[in-house]
Backbone as CSV, one residue per row, in Angstrom:
resi,resn,N_x,N_y,N_z,CA_x,CA_y,CA_z,C_x,C_y,C_z
1,MET,-51.420,-53.105,-55.293,-51.218,-51.704,-54.981,-49.713,-51.402,-55.026
2,ARG,-49.385,-50.216,-55.520,-47.993,-49.805,-55.640,-47.648,-48.794,-54.541
3,TYR,-46.359,-48.780,-54.168,-45.901,-47.809,-53.175,-46.195,-46.379,-53.620
4,SER,-46.045,-46.125,-54.903,-46.267,-44.772,-55.424,-47.712,-44.314,-55.233
5,GLU,-48.623,-45.257,-55.030,-50.011,-44.903,-54.772,-50.232,-44.549,-53.305
6,LEU,-49.341,-44.997,-52.441,-49.461,-44.746,-51.006,-48.644,-43.558,-50.523
7,ILE,-47.470,-43.400,-51.108,-46.521,-42.400,-50.616,-46.114,-41.467,-51.744
8,GLN,-46.156,-40.190,-51.466,-45.712,-39.190,-52.436,-44.348,-38.659,-51.994
9,PHE,-43.348,-38.883,-52.807,-42.008,-38.399,-52.506,-41.730,-37.131,-53.295
10,GLU,-41.113,-36.162,-52.623,-40.627,-34.985,-53.329,-39.131,-35.156,-53.498
11,PRO,-38.612,-34.864,-54.679,-37.170,-35.030,-54.872,-36.381,-34.087,-53.964
12,LEU,-35.254,-34.570,-53.463,-34.387,-33.755,-52.629,-33.537,-32.851,-53.497
13,GLU,-33.297,-31.650,-53.002,-32.359,-30.761,-53.677,-30.995,-31.016,-53.078
14,SER,-30.020,-31.262,-53.912,-28.690,-31.555,-53.376,-28.007,-30.296,-52.873
15,VAL,-28.314,-29.151,-53.474,-27.715,-27.889,-53.037,-28.819,-26.847,-52.926
16,MET,-28.946,-26.257,-51.747,-29.932,-25.205,-51.532,-29.267,-23.868,-51.850
17,GLN,-29.927,-23.050,-52.638,-29.385,-21.749,-53.009,-29.991,-20.678,-52.108
18,LEU,-29.172,-20.118,-51.235,-29.621,-19.125,-50.263,-30.342,-17.956,-50.931
19,LYS,-29.831,-17.501,-52.053,-30.438,-16.352,-52.729,-31.865,-16.633,-53.205
20,ASP,-32.206,-17.907,-53.359,-33.567,-18.258,-53.786,-34.618,-17.792,-52.784
21,THR,-34.230,-17.609,-51.526,-35.211,-17.237,-50.502,-35.662,-15.782,-50.627
22,LYS,-35.137,-15.055,-51.599,-35.666,-13.718,-51.884,-37.104,-13.824,-52.390
23,LYS,-37.401,-14.912,-53.072,-38.752,-15.148,-53.589,-39.581,-15.778,-52.472
24,LYS,-40.725,-15.178,-52.186,-41.519,-15.599,-51.034,-41.935,-17.071,-51.084
25,GLU,-42.324,-17.550,-52.242,-42.754,-18.949,-52.341,-41.586,-19.891,-52.072
26,ARG,-40.426,-19.518,-52.552,-39.226,-20.331,-52.320,-38.838,-20.275,-50.842
27,ALA,-38.981,-19.105,-50.239,-38.699,-18.957,-48.808,-39.619,-19.867,-48.000
28,ARG,-40.880,-19.923,-48.393,-41.848,-20.795,-47.718,-41.410,-22.261,-47.822
29,ASP,-40.914,-22.654,-48.985,-40.419,-24.027,-49.168,-39.241,-24.318,-48.236
30,PHE,-38.317,-23.383,-48.147,-37.153,-23.562,-47.274,-37.601,-23.809,-45.839
31,VAL,-38.529,-22.978,-45.357,-38.967,-23.065,-43.960,-39.768,-24.340,-43.718
32,SER,-40.702,-24.645,-44.584,-41.587,-25.791,-44.348,-40.889,-27.140,-44.506
33,THR,-39.783,-27.187,-45.234,-39.086,-28.464,-45.434,-37.898,-28.652,-44.499
34,TYR,-37.624,-27.663,-43.652,-36.471,-27.779,-42.759,-36.818,-28.702,-41.586
35,VAL,-36.080,-29.775,-41.448,-36.306,-30.741,-40.373,-35.530,-30.270,-39.147
36,ILE,-36.243,-30.081,-38.045,-35.640,-29.525,-36.834,-35.512,-30.613,-35.774
37,SER,-34.279,-30.987,-35.485,-34.013,-31.973,-34.434,-34.131,-31.291,-33.071
38,LYS,-34.150,-32.068,-32.006,-34.222,-31.503,-30.654,-33.012,-30.608,-30.365
39,PRO,-31.765,-31.048,-30.647,-30.624,-30.146,-30.406,-30.709,-28.859,-31.236
40,MET,-31.171,-28.962,-32.484,-31.300,-27.758,-33.311,-32.401,-26.863,-32.768
41,SER,-33.475,-27.448,-32.298,-34.552,-26.677,-31.684,-34.021,-25.865,-30.506
42,ASP,-33.235,-26.510,-29.663,-32.640,-25.811,-28.513,-31.704,-24.701,-28.966
43,ASN,-30.858,-24.992,-29.956,-29.916,-23.979,-30.449,-30.635,-22.784,-31.062
44,LEU,-31.652,-23.044,-31.853,-32.398,-21.948,-32.457,-33.073,-21.097,-31.388
45,SER,-33.757,-21.750,-30.464,-34.522,-21.031,-29.443,-33.642,-20.305,-28.432
46,LYS,-32.592,-20.969,-27.972,-31.798,-20.419,-26.869,-30.569,-19.627,-27.309
47,VAL,-30.079,-19.885,-28.513,-28.851,-19.212,-28.951,-29.107,-18.279,-30.136
48,VAL,-29.596,-18.831,-31.225,-29.706,-18.064,-32.465,-30.685,-16.901,-32.331
49,PHE,-31.934,-17.174,-31.993,-32.930,-16.107,-31.921,-32.582,-15.089,-30.843
50,THR,-32.031,-15.547,-29.743,-31.642,-14.644,-28.658,-30.568,-13.670,-29.121
51,ASN,-29.582,-14.166,-29.857,-28.488,-13.310,-30.302,-28.850,-12.424,-31.486
52,LEU,-29.918,-12.743,-32.193,-30.350,-11.895,-33.302,-31.295,-10.781,-32.856
53,ARG,-31.735,-10.826,-31.631,-32.642,-9.784,-31.135,-31.911,-8.459,-31.018
54,PHE,-32.588,-7.388,-31.391,-32.018,-6.059,-31.205,-32.966,-5.150,-30.433
55,ASP,-34.115,-5.689,-30.046,-35.114,-4.894,-29.333,-34.869,-4.819,-27.831
56,THR,-34.058,-5.707,-27.309,-33.705,-5.654,-25.892,-32.187,-5.638,-25.775
57,PRO,-31.660,-4.762,-24.925,-30.206,-4.713,-24.776,-29.680,-6.025,-24.204
58,GLY,-28.575,-6.446,-24.715,-27.974,-7.684,-24.243,-26.564,-7.803,-24.773
59,ASP,-25.913,-8.830,-24.357,-24.548,-9.080,-24.798,-24.605,-10.009,-26.012
60,ASN,-25.195,-9.496,-27.099,-25.387,-10.320,-28.289,-24.059,-10.659,-28.947
61,LYS,-23.996,-11.839,-29.489,-22.792,-12.338,-30.155,-23.099,-12.592,-31.627
62,GLY,-22.055,-12.633,-32.414,-22.200,-13.022,-33.810,-22.426,-14.518,-33.902
63,LEU,-22.921,-14.957,-35.023,-23.166,-16.381,-35.244,-22.260,-16.870,-36.360
64,PHE,-21.691,-18.022,-36.167,-20.800,-18.614,-37.162,-21.285,-20.032,-37.407
65,ILE,-21.736,-20.300,-38.611,-22.290,-21.613,-38.939,-21.226,-22.422,-39.675
66,VAL,-20.889,-23.573,-39.108,-19.831,-24.418,-39.660,-20.382,-25.819,-39.887
67,GLY,-19.996,-26.425,-40.977,-20.395,-27.804,-41.238,-19.808,-28.291,-42.543
68,ASN,-19.774,-29.578,-42.703,-19.277,-30.176,-43.937,-20.256,-29.933,-45.076
69,TYR,-19.786,-30.162,-46.282,-20.615,-30.032,-47.475,-21.853,-30.927,-47.342
70,GLY,-23.010,-30.349,-47.633,-24.238,-31.136,-47.639,-24.887,-31.345,-46.286
71,THR,-24.458,-30.594,-45.268,-25.016,-30.800,-43.926,-26.147,-29.835,-43.584
72,GLY,-26.522,-28.952,-44.505,-27.684,-28.099,-44.275,-27.392,-26.665,-43.878
73,LYS,-26.170,-26.200,-44.064,-25.832,-24.819,-43.685,-26.658,-23.803,-44.474
74,SER,-26.703,-23.956,-45.781,-27.461,-23.014,-46.615,-28.952,-23.107,-46.324
75,HIS,-29.437,-24.308,-46.083,-30.853,-24.482,-45.753,-31.165,-23.747,-44.443
76,LEU,-30.314,-23.930,-43.435,-30.501,-23.243,-42.154,-30.472,-21.730,-42.335
77,MET,-29.479,-21.219,-43.061,-29.405,-19.769,-43.269,-30.607,-19.263,-44.057
78,GLY,-31.087,-20.066,-45.005,-32.283,-19.691,-45.745,-33.509,-19.613,-44.852
79,VAL,-33.620,-20.548,-43.923,-34.730,-20.538,-42.959,-34.646,-19.292,-42.084
80,LEU,-33.466,-19.017,-41.545,-33.289,-17.843,-40.682,-33.590,-16.554,-41.439
81,ALA,-33.063,-16.431,-42.661,-33.299,-15.234,-43.468,-34.785,-15.069,-43.770
82,SER,-35.439,-16.156,-44.110,-36.855,-16.110,-44.478,-37.729,-15.686,-43.306
83,ILE,-37.478,-16.256,-42.150,-38.258,-15.912,-40.957,-37.971,-14.481,-40.521
84,ALA,-36.702,-14.106,-40.547,-36.318,-12.759,-40.123,-36.996,-11.693,-40.977
85,GLU,-37.233,-12.016,-42.231,-37.832,-11.047,-43.142,-39.355,-11.154,-43.234
86,ASN,-39.897,-12.352,-43.074,-41.335,-12.589,-43.263,-41.938,-13.269,-42.041
87,ALA,-42.594,-12.502,-41.192,-43.147,-13.034,-39.944,-44.140,-14.170,-40.178
88,GLU,-44.924,-14.084,-41.247,-45.955,-15.101,-41.478,-45.373,-16.484,-41.768
89,LEU,-44.111,-16.550,-42.134,-43.504,-17.854,-42.430,-43.238,-18.683,-41.177
90,THR,-43.311,-18.081,-40.000,-43.125,-18.866,-38.771,-44.187,-19.956,-38.670
91,GLU,-45.349,-19.710,-39.252,-46.431,-20.703,-39.202,-46.078,-21.991,-39.929
92,THR,-45.122,-21.933,-40.837,-44.755,-23.132,-41.596,-43.600,-23.900,-40.950
93,LEU,-43.081,-23.408,-39.826,-42.040,-24.146,-39.101,-42.606,-25.463,-38.587
94,THR,-41.776,-26.486,-38.549,-42.246,-27.826,-38.191,-42.111,-28.149,-36.708
95,ASP,-41.560,-27.246,-35.918,-41.353,-27.483,-34.490,-42.068,-26.386,-33.704
96,GLU,-42.949,-26.775,-32.792,-43.775,-25.806,-32.059,-42.960,-24.859,-31.182
97,SER,-41.941,-25.360,-30.491,-41.157,-24.478,-29.615,-40.346,-23.479,-30.437
98,VAL,-39.853,-23.907,-31.593,-39.119,-22.992,-32.478,-40.091,-21.970,-33.061
99,LYS,-41.270,-22.420,-33.422,-42.295,-21.526,-33.957,-42.582,-20.403,-32.956
100,GLU,-42.698,-20.783,-31.689,-42.985,-19.802,-30.638,-41.809,-18.850,-30.422
101,SER,-40.599,-19.374,-30.324,-39.442,-18.516,-30.047,-39.019,-17.695,-31.263
102,ALA,-39.396,-18.119,-32.465,-39.041,-17.378,-33.682,-39.713,-16.013,-33.735
103,THR,-40.780,-15.833,-32.967,-41.467,-14.537,-32.964,-40.549,-13.416,-32.482
104,GLN,-39.466,-13.768,-31.785,-38.500,-12.763,-31.322,-37.852,-12.009,-32.488
105,ILE,-37.707,-12.673,-33.630,-37.040,-12.038,-34.775,-37.919,-11.955,-36.019
106,ALA,-39.059,-12.613,-36.000,-39.896,-12.759,-37.197,-40.342,-11.415,-37.769
107,GLY,-39.964,-11.187,-39.032,-40.373,-9.983,-39.740,-39.676,-8.714,-39.311
108,LYS,-38.660,-8.825,-38.501,-38.023,-7.638,-37.933,-36.751,-7.204,-38.656
109,PHE,-36.460,-7.829,-39.795,-35.213,-7.539,-40.505,-35.428,-7.317,-41.993
110,LYS,-34.547,-6.521,-42.558,-34.294,-6.512,-43.991,-33.099,-7.440,-44.141
111,VAL,-33.142,-8.321,-45.110,-32.103,-9.346,-45.233,-31.335,-9.182,-46.539
112,ILE,-30.033,-9.227,-46.422,-29.160,-9.227,-47.592,-28.584,-10.626,-47.724
113,ARG,-28.842,-11.232,-48.855,-28.373,-12.599,-49.106,-27.237,-12.538,-50.118
114,SER,-26.166,-13.211,-49.798,-25.015,-13.183,-50.690,-24.255,-14.491,-50.599
115,GLU,-23.662,-14.870,-51.690,-22.802,-16.047,-51.712,-21.486,-15.644,-52.348
116,ILE,-20.406,-16.187,-51.835,-19.083,-15.868,-52.360,-18.554,-17.078,-53.112
117,GLY,-18.246,-16.871,-54.362,-17.667,-17.938,-55.176,-16.148,-17.822,-55.187
118,ALA,-15.532,-18.529,-56.093,-14.076,-18.479,-56.222,-13.671,-17.097,-56.729
119,THR,-12.850,-16.420,-55.972,-12.416,-15.075,-56.334,-11.114,-14.740,-55.624
120,GLU,-10.423,-13.777,-56.159,-9.216,-13.279,-55.499,-9.462,-11.900,-54.904
121,MET,-10.694,-11.421,-55.003,-11.052,-10.120,-54.457,-10.983,-10.176,-52.931
122,PRO,-10.470,-9.126,-52.291,-10.431,-9.117,-50.821,-11.842,-9.215,-50.221
123,LEU,-11.957,-9.890,-49.081,-13.253,-10.108,-48.437,-13.980,-8.792,-48.172
124,ARG,-13.269,-7.774,-47.711,-13.887,-6.473,-47.441,-14.568,-5.943,-48.700
125,ASP,-13.885,-6.015,-49.826,-14.444,-5.507,-51.078,-15.679,-6.295,-51.503
126,ILE,-15.655,-7.597,-51.307,-16.809,-8.433,-51.655,-18.010,-8.042,-50.800
127,VAL,-17.810,-8.002,-49.495,-18.909,-7.708,-48.567,-19.482,-6.320,-48.829
128,LEU,-18.617,-5.314,-48.956,-19.107,-3.949,-49.140,-19.745,-3.744,-50.514
129,SER,-19.248,-4.420,-51.524,-19.854,-4.336,-52.851,-21.263,-4.936,-52.827
130,GLU,-21.403,-6.098,-52.201,-22.722,-6.730,-52.074,-23.665,-5.851,-51.251
131,LEU,-23.155,-5.294,-50.157,-23.962,-4.402,-49.318,-24.465,-3.211,-50.125
132,LYS,-23.559,-2.564,-50.850,-23.929,-1.388,-51.638,-25.032,-1.726,-52.638
133,THR,-24.867,-2.818,-53.358,-25.853,-3.225,-54.360,-27.208,-3.522,-53.720
134,GLU,-27.201,-4.311,-52.669,-28.458,-4.709,-52.021,-29.129,-3.535,-51.309
135,LEU,-28.342,-2.657,-50.694,-28.923,-1.477,-50.047,-29.580,-0.570,-51.082
136,SER,-28.957,-0.444,-52.228,-29.518,0.370,-53.302,-30.888,-0.165,-53.721
137,GLU,-31.040,-1.485,-53.734,-32.319,-2.098,-54.112,-33.440,-1.789,-53.122
138,ILE,-33.082,-1.472,-51.879,-34.117,-1.127,-50.888,-34.133,0.378,-50.605
139,GLY,-33.539,1.149,-51.526,-33.656,2.598,-51.461,-32.622,3.324,-50.626
140,ILE,-31.504,2.696,-50.363,-30.451,3.350,-49.577,-29.200,3.444,-50.436
141,GLU,-28.796,4.679,-50.718,-27.582,4.898,-51.512,-26.441,5.235,-50.560
142,PHE,-25.416,4.427,-50.603,-24.252,4.648,-49.743,-23.009,4.169,-50.472
143,ASP,-21.996,5.031,-50.505,-20.718,4.665,-51.113,-19.703,4.403,-50.018
144,PHE,-19.155,3.217,-50.036,-18.103,2.873,-49.084,-16.771,3.369,-49.631
145,PRO,-16.006,4.081,-48.810,-14.701,4.552,-49.289,-13.741,3.384,-49.510
146,SER,-12.782,3.592,-50.395,-11.790,2.540,-50.639,-10.935,2.354,-49.388
147,ILE,-10.314,1.204,-49.294,-9.560,0.823,-48.096,-8.431,1.800,-47.780
148,ASP,-7.852,2.418,-48.803,-6.743,3.351,-48.550,-7.222,4.695,-48.004
149,LYS,-8.534,4.889,-47.939,-9.099,6.133,-47.402,-9.753,5.928,-46.032
150,VAL,-9.694,4.712,-45.514,-10.392,4.380,-44.273,-9.394,4.018,-43.178
151,THR,-9.584,4.630,-42.015,-8.761,4.235,-40.864,-9.528,3.317,-39.932
152,ASN,-10.872,3.310,-40.092,-11.695,2.507,-39.200,-12.977,2.088,-39.935
153,ASN,-13.090,0.823,-40.275,-14.284,0.327,-40.973,-15.543,0.453,-40.130
154,LYS,-15.402,0.377,-38.821,-16.565,0.435,-37.935,-17.305,1.761,-38.096
155,GLU,-16.567,2.856,-38.208,-17.205,4.166,-38.378,-17.996,4.223,-39.688
156,THR,-17.420,3.677,-40.739,-18.103,3.653,-42.036,-19.382,2.824,-41.955
157,LEU,-19.309,1.676,-41.314,-20.498,0.830,-41.167,-21.547,1.508,-40.282
158,ASN,-21.107,2.241,-39.262,-22.052,2.991,-38.426,-22.770,4.065,-39.240
159,GLU,-22.047,4.742,-40.132,-22.674,5.740,-41.009,-23.727,5.080,-41.897
160,MET,-23.364,3.945,-42.468,-24.297,3.216,-43.325,-25.532,2.794,-42.531
161,MET,-25.326,2.291,-41.322,-26.461,1.858,-40.500,-27.331,3.032,-40.068
162,SER,-26.741,4.203,-39.898,-27.543,5.391,-39.578,-28.520,5.692,-40.708
163,LEU,-28.035,5.605,-41.945,-28.924,5.797,-43.099,-30.003,4.721,-43.143
164,PHE,-29.601,3.493,-42.871,-30.561,2.387,-42.858,-31.645,2.645,-41.807
165,CYS,-31.237,3.043,-40.607,-32.193,3.268,-39.509,-33.117,4.447,-39.782
166,GLU,-32.653,5.432,-40.542,-33.527,6.539,-40.927,-34.667,6.028,-41.809
167,LYS,-34.336,5.162,-42.741,-35.341,4.653,-43.685,-36.185,3.531,-43.077
168,TYR,-35.563,2.696,-42.252,-36.245,1.541,-41.644,-36.024,1.555,-40.127
169,PRO,-36.677,2.468,-39.418,-36.403,2.631,-37.980,-36.759,1.425,-37.111
170,ASP,-37.666,0.583,-37.570,-38.083,-0.565,-36.761,-37.493,-1.886,-37.242
171,LYS,-36.516,-1.812,-38.135,-35.941,-3.033,-38.711,-34.454,-3.139,-38.396
172,GLY,-34.001,-4.375,-38.344,-32.575,-4.646,-38.277,-32.106,-5.043,-39.662
173,LEU,-30.801,-5.119,-39.829,-30.218,-5.526,-41.107,-29.462,-6.823,-40.895
174,LEU,-29.843,-7.833,-41.642,-29.216,-9.153,-41.514,-28.569,-9.499,-42.840
C-alpha cells in the first residue's frame, strides 16, 4: 500500500491573493482552509469581531495586521472579508467558538478588497481611487475632490458614507 492511497494532500498556495475572495467559491476555500490556533481564536472572538461591530455603540478601534512574509496576513484578511460579506461561510470555519462569535459580523458588510503594489502614488490617492472604482461597481457614484481642494478628509469620507448608507442602510463598509 502507498501513502498516496491513504492520504490526500492538497498543494499549498505560497501566496494568497486577497482579491480572489470576491469569487464565492474562492472565498469558501479561504475560510475552510484557515487553521485557527487557540490564541487566534481568542483574538478573533474577543478583539477582531468586537471591533468590527457597528450595530452596538462602543469604543471600536481600527485593526492593524502585522507579520512577516508568508505568515498568513492575506489569508486572515481574506477570511475576515469573506465572512463579513457572506454569512453562510461561517459554517465552513474550523473552530466552533470562532464560528459562534463570527455571527456578530457575518454578512453585515460590503467589502472592498485592494492590494497596493510598488508605486510612487500618494497613499490617499491610491485608497480613494480604489474606493471610487469599487463603490461604482456596487452602484454608488462619488467623486473625491483632489487634495488641494480638501481641508478635511473626514468630511469627504462622511459624505461618501452617507451615500453608502442610503443605498445599503443595514450594511457596513469594510
